[in-house]
VEXSE-920458 format. One record per residue (C-alpha): x, y, z. Coordinates in steps of 0.25 Angstrom, whole numbers, padded with zeros to 4 digits, always signed. Each point is the difference from the previous one (the first is absolute). Layout:
XYZ...
//
This chain:
-0014+0002-0064-0005+0005+0014-0015-0001+0004-0005+0013+0005-0013+0002+0008-0010+0011-0003-0012+0006+0007-0012+0006-0006-0005+0014+0005-0014-0003-0004-0003-0015+0004+0012-0001+0010+0003-0014-0006+0015-0004-0001+0006-0007-0012+0013-0006-0004+0007+0004-0013+0012-0007-0006+0008+0012-0007+0013+0005-0003+0007+0009+0010-0001+0013-0008-0015-0002-0005-0011+0010+0004-0012-0005+0009-0011-0006-0008-0010+0010-0006-0013-0006+0005-0005-0010+0012-0003-0014-0005-0011-0001+0011-0008+0013-0002+0006+0006-0013+0003+0013+0006+0011+0008-0007+0013+0006+0006-0005-0005+0014+0011-0010+0003+0012+0003+0009+0012-0009+0004-0001-0006+0014+0012-0003+0008-0001-0014+0006+0009-0010+0006+0009-0009-0008-0001-0015-0001+0015-0001-0002+0007-0008+0011+0014-0003+0002+0001-0014+0006+0012-0008+0005+0012+0003+0008+0007+0014-0001-0012+0008-0002-0006+0009+0011-0014+0006+0000+0003+0013+0007+0014+0002-0008+0007-0002+0013+0007-0013+0005-0005-0006+0012+0008-0001+0013+0006-0014+0003-0004-0006+0013+0011-0006+0009-0005-0014-0004+0002+0003-0015+0014+0006+0002+0004-0013+0007-0005-0009-0011+0007+0008-0011+0013+0001+0009+0000-0015+0002+0000-0002-0016+0012+0008-0002+0013-0007+0003+0009+0007+0009+0014+0004-0005+0012-0005+0008+0008+0011+0007+0013+0003-0006+0011+0000+0010+0011+0011-0002+0014-0004+0003
//
């Protein structure tokens, strides 16, 4: 279940609530007790993709010439086939 962040219109305190995706916002603020004063806050995610093959900006990075020569050195070259 995801964790949602809510902010109170009365006391301006933020709280995190573990709830199902389709559930409504909590009815009252746990800090001040005001009813119907909570609204969902859009915040940054704590989800990070780590390891090779993932890009932060969804675009691959350009290779520098030194990186290209390193990868080319690892790939064996095929012998040229002579046609007769």
